[in-house]
ROROBA-471840 format. One record per residue (C-alpha): residue number from 1; residue in one letter; x, y, z. Coordinates in nm, 2 decimals. Layout:
<rs>
i: NUM | aa: a | X: X | Y: Y | Z: Z
...
</rs>
This chain:
<rs>
i: 1 | aa: q | X: 9.16 | Y: 8.43 | Z: 11.17
i: 2 | aa: v | X: 9.46 | Y: 8.60 | Z: 11.00
i: 3 | aa: q | X: 9.59 | Y: 8.40 | Z: 10.71
i: 4 | aa: v | X: 9.88 | Y: 8.45 | Z: 10.48
i: 5 | aa: v | X: 9.93 | Y: 8.17 | Z: 10.24
i: 6 | aa: e | X: 10.21 | Y: 8.14 | Z: 9.98
i: 7 | aa: s | X: 10.21 | Y: 7.93 | Z: 9.67
i: 8 | aa: g | X: 10.39 | Y: 7.89 | Z: 9.34
i: 9 | aa: g | X: 10.73 | Y: 7.75 | Z: 9.46
i: 10 | aa: g | X: 10.90 | Y: 7.47 | Z: 9.29
i: 11 | aa: l | X: 11.20 | Y: 7.33 | Z: 9.11
i: 12 | aa: v | X: 11.35 | Y: 7.54 | Z: 8.82
i: 13 | aa: q | X: 11.68 | Y: 7.55 | Z: 8.62
i: 14 | aa: p | X: 11.92 | Y: 7.84 | Z: 8.63
i: 15 | aa: g | X: 11.79 | Y: 8.12 | Z: 8.41
i: 16 | aa: g | X: 11.43 | Y: 8.01 | Z: 8.45
i: 17 | aa: s | X: 11.13 | Y: 8.20 | Z: 8.59
i: 18 | aa: l | X: 10.88 | Y: 8.14 | Z: 8.86
i: 19 | aa: r | X: 10.59 | Y: 8.35 | Z: 9.00
i: 20 | aa: l | X: 10.50 | Y: 8.32 | Z: 9.37
i: 21 | aa: s | X: 10.16 | Y: 8.42 | Z: 9.50
i: 22 | aa: c | X: 10.04 | Y: 8.52 | Z: 9.84
i: 23 | aa: a | X: 9.68 | Y: 8.52 | Z: 9.95
i: 24 | aa: a | X: 9.59 | Y: 8.73 | Z: 10.26
i: 25 | aa: s | X: 9.29 | Y: 8.75 | Z: 10.48
i: 26 | aa: g | X: 9.18 | Y: 8.86 | Z: 10.83
i: 27 | aa: f | X: 9.33 | Y: 9.21 | Z: 10.83
i: 28 | aa: t | X: 9.30 | Y: 9.53 | Z: 10.64
i: 29 | aa: f | X: 9.51 | Y: 9.43 | Z: 10.34
i: 30 | aa: r | X: 9.49 | Y: 9.77 | Z: 10.16
i: 31 | aa: t | X: 9.65 | Y: 9.96 | Z: 10.45
i: 32 | aa: h | X: 9.94 | Y: 9.72 | Z: 10.50
i: 33 | aa: f | X: 10.28 | Y: 9.71 | Z: 10.33
i: 34 | aa: m | X: 10.34 | Y: 9.36 | Z: 10.19
i: 35 | aa: g | X: 10.68 | Y: 9.20 | Z: 10.16
i: 36 | aa: w | X: 10.87 | Y: 8.90 | Z: 10.05
i: 37 | aa: f | X: 11.16 | Y: 8.75 | Z: 10.25
i: 38 | aa: r | X: 11.37 | Y: 8.44 | Z: 10.20
i: 39 | aa: q | X: 11.58 | Y: 8.21 | Z: 10.41
i: 40 | aa: a | X: 11.84 | Y: 7.96 | Z: 10.27
i: 41 | aa: p | X: 11.98 | Y: 7.67 | Z: 10.47
i: 42 | aa: g | X: 12.24 | Y: 7.79 | Z: 10.72
i: 43 | aa: k | X: 12.17 | Y: 8.16 | Z: 10.65
i: 44 | aa: e | X: 11.97 | Y: 8.44 | Z: 10.81
i: 45 | aa: r | X: 11.64 | Y: 8.54 | Z: 10.68
i: 46 | aa: e | X: 11.68 | Y: 8.83 | Z: 10.43
i: 47 | aa: f | X: 11.46 | Y: 9.09 | Z: 10.27
i: 48 | aa: v | X: 11.37 | Y: 9.04 | Z: 9.90
i: 49 | aa: a | X: 11.10 | Y: 9.30 | Z: 9.81
i: 50 | aa: a | X: 10.82 | Y: 9.51 | Z: 9.95
i: 51 | aa: i | X: 10.53 | Y: 9.71 | Z: 9.81
i: 52 | aa: g | X: 10.32 | Y: 9.99 | Z: 9.95
i: 53 | aa: w | X: 9.94 | Y: 10.03 | Z: 9.99
i: 54 | aa: s | X: 9.86 | Y: 10.13 | Z: 9.64
i: 55 | aa: g | X: 10.13 | Y: 9.93 | Z: 9.46
i: 56 | aa: i | X: 10.32 | Y: 10.23 | Z: 9.33
i: 57 | aa: m | X: 10.60 | Y: 10.23 | Z: 9.59
i: 58 | aa: t | X: 10.83 | Y: 9.93 | Z: 9.57
i: 59 | aa: q | X: 11.17 | Y: 9.84 | Z: 9.72
i: 60 | aa: y | X: 11.40 | Y: 9.56 | Z: 9.63
i: 61 | aa: s | X: 11.72 | Y: 9.40 | Z: 9.77
i: 62 | aa: d | X: 12.03 | Y: 9.44 | Z: 9.56
i: 63 | aa: s | X: 12.02 | Y: 9.08 | Z: 9.46
i: 64 | aa: a | X: 11.65 | Y: 9.10 | Z: 9.35
i: 65 | aa: k | X: 11.67 | Y: 9.43 | Z: 9.17
i: 66 | aa: g | X: 11.64 | Y: 9.39 | Z: 8.79
i: 67 | aa: r | X: 11.53 | Y: 9.03 | Z: 8.81
i: 68 | aa: f | X: 11.23 | Y: 9.02 | Z: 9.05
i: 69 | aa: t | X: 10.91 | Y: 9.22 | Z: 9.04
i: 70 | aa: i | X: 10.66 | Y: 9.26 | Z: 9.33
i: 71 | aa: s | X: 10.30 | Y: 9.35 | Z: 9.26
i: 72 | aa: r | X: 9.96 | Y: 9.34 | Z: 9.44
i: 73 | aa: d | X: 9.59 | Y: 9.32 | Z: 9.36
i: 74 | aa: n | X: 9.40 | Y: 9.49 | Z: 9.64
i: 75 | aa: a | X: 9.06 | Y: 9.38 | Z: 9.50
i: 76 | aa: k | X: 9.17 | Y: 9.02 | Z: 9.55
i: 77 | aa: n | X: 9.40 | Y: 9.05 | Z: 9.86
i: 78 | aa: l | X: 9.69 | Y: 8.91 | Z: 9.66
i: 79 | aa: v | X: 10.05 | Y: 8.99 | Z: 9.63
i: 80 | aa: y | X: 10.29 | Y: 8.84 | Z: 9.37
i: 81 | aa: l | X: 10.66 | Y: 8.80 | Z: 9.32
i: 82 | aa: q | X: 10.77 | Y: 8.74 | Z: 8.96
i: 83 | aa: m | X: 11.12 | Y: 8.59 | Z: 8.96
i: 84 | aa: n | X: 11.32 | Y: 8.59 | Z: 8.64
i: 85 | aa: s | X: 11.68 | Y: 8.49 | Z: 8.55
i: 86 | aa: l | X: 11.69 | Y: 8.27 | Z: 8.86
i: 87 | aa: k | X: 12.03 | Y: 8.17 | Z: 9.00
i: 88 | aa: l | X: 12.15 | Y: 7.88 | Z: 9.22
i: 89 | aa: e | X: 12.18 | Y: 8.13 | Z: 9.51
i: 90 | aa: d | X: 11.81 | Y: 8.21 | Z: 9.49
i: 91 | aa: t | X: 11.73 | Y: 7.87 | Z: 9.64
i: 92 | aa: a | X: 11.54 | Y: 7.93 | Z: 9.97
i: 93 | aa: i | X: 11.21 | Y: 7.92 | Z: 10.15
i: 94 | aa: y | X: 11.02 | Y: 8.24 | Z: 10.04
i: 95 | aa: s | X: 10.78 | Y: 8.39 | Z: 10.29
i: 96 | aa: c | X: 10.51 | Y: 8.66 | Z: 10.24
i: 97 | aa: a | X: 10.45 | Y: 8.91 | Z: 10.52
i: 98 | aa: a | X: 10.23 | Y: 9.21 | Z: 10.61
i: 99 | aa: a | X: 10.33 | Y: 9.53 | Z: 10.80
i: 100 | aa: p | X: 10.09 | Y: 9.78 | Z: 10.94
i: 101 | aa: s | X: 10.29 | Y: 10.08 | Z: 10.83
i: 102 | aa: v | X: 10.24 | Y: 10.41 | Z: 10.65
i: 103 | aa: i | X: 10.60 | Y: 10.41 | Z: 10.52
i: 104 | aa: m | X: 10.82 | Y: 10.16 | Z: 10.34
i: 105 | aa: v | X: 10.96 | Y: 9.89 | Z: 10.56
i: 106 | aa: v | X: 11.23 | Y: 9.64 | Z: 10.48
i: 107 | aa: e | X: 11.30 | Y: 9.50 | Z: 10.83
i: 108 | aa: s | X: 11.14 | Y: 9.17 | Z: 10.91
i: 109 | aa: a | X: 11.08 | Y: 9.28 | Z: 11.28
i: 110 | aa: r | X: 10.83 | Y: 9.53 | Z: 11.16
i: 111 | aa: y | X: 10.61 | Y: 9.28 | Z: 10.98
i: 112 | aa: s | X: 10.32 | Y: 9.15 | Z: 11.19
i: 113 | aa: y | X: 10.17 | Y: 8.86 | Z: 10.98
i: 114 | aa: w | X: 10.37 | Y: 8.58 | Z: 10.82
i: 115 | aa: g | X: 10.29 | Y: 8.29 | Z: 10.59
i: 116 | aa: q | X: 10.46 | Y: 7.95 | Z: 10.63
i: 117 | aa: g | X: 10.66 | Y: 7.99 | Z: 10.32
i: 118 | aa: t | X: 10.70 | Y: 7.82 | Z: 9.99
i: 119 | aa: q | X: 11.02 | Y: 7.64 | Z: 9.87
i: 120 | aa: v | X: 11.21 | Y: 7.76 | Z: 9.56
i: 121 | aa: t | X: 11.49 | Y: 7.53 | Z: 9.44
i: 122 | aa: v | X: 11.71 | Y: 7.64 | Z: 9.16
i: 123 | aa: t | X: 11.93 | Y: 7.35 | Z: 9.03
i: 124 | aa: a | X: 12.10 | Y: 7.24 | Z: 8.72
</rs>
């Protein structure tokens, strides 16, 4: 019944932009932190960005800070990741996840629900 579905991935050139979307259902979206993680070939999954219940509190990885923006729309059960100034090293599968927490969480182990991911490929 729980569903977390990402979309918006694709092929872009370095310096380009992309906006990922995540549609969630089957749980109390408004009382879950939402996060974006990514995994590149041969590398561990890493935290990218997270957002609190109301959308006011946000946290970014060092690599994402200044380039990416996470946002959410609780009325539509949607979370977004706006990615600007994309680099080759941003190439990865990006996954959306939900954590039943009252405080900011950046550890993947604390997230309960996961989408299957969407591919982002940055290439010249």
